[in-house]
N, C-alpha and C positions, 0 to 999 in steps of 0.2 A: 504494500500499499504506500505509494510514493507521496500522495497528497490526500488531504481530508478537508472537506468544506464544512466549516463550523456553522452552526445555526445562526450565528451573528454575521455570516457571509465571509468571514476571514478564511483564506486558504492556508492551511497548515502544511508545510512542506516536511515530509518525513523521509526524504530520500537520502539526506546526509547521515553518515554514520560516524560518530554518534549524533543523534538528533537532539537539539536543544529543547524540543517540545515533547519528547517521549520519555516516559518514566517507567520504572519497573517496581512493583510492590509485592511483598510477601507478608503473610500474617506472622505475628510474633510466635505463635504456636508452631507453624511450619518452620520458621527460622531456627527455633530452639531444638528441632529435631536433628539438626546438622552439627557436627563437631569435627575437629581435626581437618585434614586436607579434604577439599571438596572439589568435585569436577564442575568447573564453571558452566559448561554447557548443560549439565544435568540440573544445576540450580536455576539457570536461566529458564529452562523448560517448565519449572514449577512457578515461575513468577507471573503475575498479572500485568498486562500491558496497559498503561495509562497515558493518554495524550491530553495535554493541557493547551488550551487556546491561548496564544500570547496576547490576544486582544481583550477577551472577556473573562478569561480564566475558567471557562467551562471545562469540565473533565469528561473525557470519553474513556470508559473503562471496559476493556476487552477481556472478559473473564475466560473466554474460550478462544482466544487468539483472534486474528483479524478475519477469520472465516465466518464469524457470527457477529450479529449486530451488537454494538456496545450499549452499556447502560450509560446514560447521560445525566450529569449533575451540573447545575449552575448555582452561582452565588445568589443569595437572596438580596 
């Protein structure tokens, strides 16, 4: 997914690696299940992708990767 059009009409470019607007998150419980040396690719696969609009700060949370629609959150 190289670009995402936000509901505010901002076009978010995700083609750069690393992307300034893409974040990864993992729950505390999941994180605490790891210790010692960890395979970065395996850990990455367990993380949820979050895209933050640089204009309105709306969050697009991809719980199942980019193949499923995101949950969308915006500031009140």
